[in-house]
N, C-alpha and C positions, 0 to 999 in steps of 0.2 A: 388343436390349437394353432393360431396363426403364427407364421416366423415373425420375430421382431424385425420389423426394417429400419428404426431408428437407433442412432448411437449417442450416448449421453455419459461424462466422467469426468471425474474431478481432475484438474490441472492445477500443481502448486508450482508458483512464482518463486523462487527462492534464491538467494544470494547474500553478500555482506553488504553493510550498508550504502548507500549511495551509488549505485551501480544502474539505477535506472528502472527497478523493477514496477512502481507505480505509474511512471511514464509509459512503461510496455503494457501494463494492463490497458490504460487508457486509449493508449493507439490500437491495440489489439479490439478494444469495443467499440472504437469509434465515437468516444464520446469520454469527458472527463468524470470519472467516478471515486477514484481515490488521488486524495490530497500530495502536493508535490513540494518541494523546494529545494535547494541548493544545498541544504544541511542533513548531514547523517543523520540516519532515526528519525526521520519524519514520519513513519509508518510505526506505528504502535501497537495496532491490533490486525488481526485476519481481516480481510473482505473479500468477500463474495462476489465477482463480476459473471453477470451469466450472458453467452451469446449463443442464440439460435441460428444457425445456418441451414435452412431447408430439412435434411432429415440429421443434423447434427445439431446437439446442443454442448457448448463447452463451458464447464463449471470452471471460471478460473481464480485460483485463489492466493492473491496478495498477502504477503507475509512482512512481519519486520525485518529489517536486516539482522543477519546471524552475527555477533561478533564477540569475541574474546574477551576484550577490554569491558570495565563496567561492573562495579561490584553491588549497585543499589538492588532494591527489591524490582524495580521497573525496568532494569537491565534484564535481570532473571525472567521476569516476567516476558519480554518480548523474544529471549531464546526459547524459553518453553512454548511460546505461542507459535511459532516459527517451526520449530522442531517438530512439534505435536502432526502439522499438516503430511507431512513428508511419510509418516506410514499408511496412510490412507487413501493414494491418490492413484491414478491409472498412469498419470503422466507427469514427470518433473522439468519444470525449465529452470537449469541453474545457470541465472545470469551473470555475466563475468564484465569486468572495464575492461577496455582496450588494453590497460595498462599491466604492470607487472603484478603476479601473484603474491598474496599477503598472507600473514596466518590467518586471516577473516576466511579467506578464500577455503584454506587447508581446513577450517573448523567446518565450514560447508560439507565439503569433499568427503571428510569424515562419516556425517551425518547420513550421507545419500547413498553410502557403501553398502548399506544392507535393503536399499528400496528394492522391491520387484519389478516397480514401476519404469516404463519405458523413460529412458534419459534424453533429453536434449541440453545441451551447453549453449547458449547463446552468448557471443561476446558482441556486447553493446556497445554503441557510440563510435563504431566504426566509420562513420560519417566526421568525425575528427581528425581521421588519419590521412594524411595528404598522400603518401606513397601507401597505396593500399598492398604492393608487393610486399611491403615490410611484416605485415601481419601473418602471412602464410608460414613462416615458423612457428608462430605462438599455436595456430590452428593445429598444425603437425605435431605440435608437442601435446597438447590438449586429446588431439586423438588416440595418441600414445598412451595418456594416462589413462583413458577411459575408453576401450577397444569397441565398447558395446554400445556405445552414446552414438548420437549423430550431432556432429558440431558445425554451427553455422554463425557466419557475422551476421550481425543485424544492427538496426537504429531504430528505436524506440520515438526519439525524437521526430527523425525525419522518414521515418515506416519504411526503411529500405529490409527488402528480404520478410517482411511480416506475412506476404503471402504464402510462401514457402514455409515458413515457421507454423504457420496456421493448419498448412495440408498437413503437415507432420504429424501435428498434434491428432487434428481429427482421423488419421490413419491408425492410430493406436487407442480411440475409443471402446468402449465395448459396446456390445449391442444392448441397448436397453431403450425402455418407455424413457420419455423426457420427464426430469423431477420438477419443471417450473414450467409456467405459462410460456409459451412464445416471443411473448412483447415484454416478458418481465429480466431486469436489468440488474437487480442485487435480492437478496433477503433482508439488508439493512433495513433499520427504519429511517423515517426522516430526522428524526430526531438526531440518531447516531449521525447521519449525514450532514446535518445542520453544525453539531458541535465540532467536526471535522474539519468544514469549510471555515470556522471562527479560526481553529489554532492554525489552519494553513496560513492564514493573513499574519498571525502573530509570527509564525516561524518566519514570515519574509520580511517581515519589519523590524523586526528587533534583533540585537547583535549576537554573537555566538553561543553565550551561555544560558541567557535569560529564557530562550523557549524550552529549555530541558527541564524547567522549574516551574512550568507550567500545564494545567491540565483545564478541562473545560466542562461544565456542567449545565445540562439544559435544564433549568427548572418550569418552564411554561411553554407548551408550543399548543395554541391553538388558533382555528379560524373562525373568522366573524365577518359577514358580509363579504366574501371572497378575498380577505386581507388576511397573512398569517400573521400571528402575533407570537414572538418568540424571545423569551427572557432566557439571557445565560449567565451564570458565572465562571468569570476566570479565577481559578487558585493558583495562589504563588506561595511560595516558602518563606518568603521575608520581606518586611516592610517594606527596604530600600527597593526591593524588585515592583513590588506594587507602585511606585511612585514614579519608577521607570518606564512604567506599561501603561500609565493614565498619561502621563508628559505633563507639559506646561500648559496649564489652564485645561486641561482634560484634550487636548488636541491630538496626541498620538491614540490615544482609545477611539476617540471620534473619526478618524479617517480608517481606521481599523475597522469600525463597525461600518463606514459607508462601503468598504470594498468587499466585506463579507455580506452584508446585502444585496448587492450585486449579483453575486454568485448564488445568493440562496435564491433571489428573484429568478434566476435561470432554471436553477434547480427544480423548483415547485410549481413552475409559471404562473406565478400571482403575485402581486404587491406583498412586501414581508415591511413591517413595523419591527425592528430587533433593538432590544434593550440589553446591556452589557454591564456588569458588575465585576468589581475586583476584589477580592478577600485573600486573606493570608491565613493558608492551611499548612502550619510548620511539618516538616519531615514527609510531605504525604508521600513523595518518589520512593522513600525508603522502608514503607510500612504496607505489610502485604493486607492488613486492615484497611488503611485507608485506599489501597488500590480498588481493593474489592468493592468498597463504600462508593468510588467513584465510576463502578463501570467496566474496570479492568480485570472482568472474569469469565470472557468468551472461552475458554479451554477447558 
């Protein structure tokens, strides 16, 4: 029997909300796959990003931010979603902000204590530190907390030290045939990616609270004569939220649609006709049944 010459394995990217996990995934893949915004808890689902480099295939799993606060069903869903990944991967990248340790970081550390995976602690956003020497005490403290881990400073935004990070990942992948085709980037459907792109534009356009009260459902996705026709419903929880989202004379919803269509055309490499509707679905974010009906069932 011939010896397997390729390596392939799963790599979980975990951490508290808003530490830059999705930006890091996009930087490692060298293309935009995961949506990003400055708001915490932008990521709600696991997202697989596939990168094949010669004889190595890395299966990066972006996860929702693990967090203590939040008692709604959607918060419980996101935590379960993220924590479930840790059990079954070959490498864990624990992403930290350059700032101080907090209770959400502690929750992540507690969750990874029992993992047998190789652990990399990636201190992100170091490009924002003017005095790089000031980072050394934090790196030493982290190394003392996790003696078996590899601790490294990175910047997903500026791509600093990502080659070293990826080399460390590849060194700990098991020998295995590839699980996916070499040119495949994700296992997610175009419908899922379309809904995420629309949600990203909503997260970026709207205030601090409304984005957490909305979700997207793709009602129709079909191609005709080289044009993708997509119909999406945006669900909110109250009538007042619907009015805010639509905006005066529908201007806000129209602008969101324009921005989403540009990204969708780049993703699909074809012209897109996008129709969006806004409906009220009271209490969807705190109902396990409603979450499942809206596609929150990928664990």
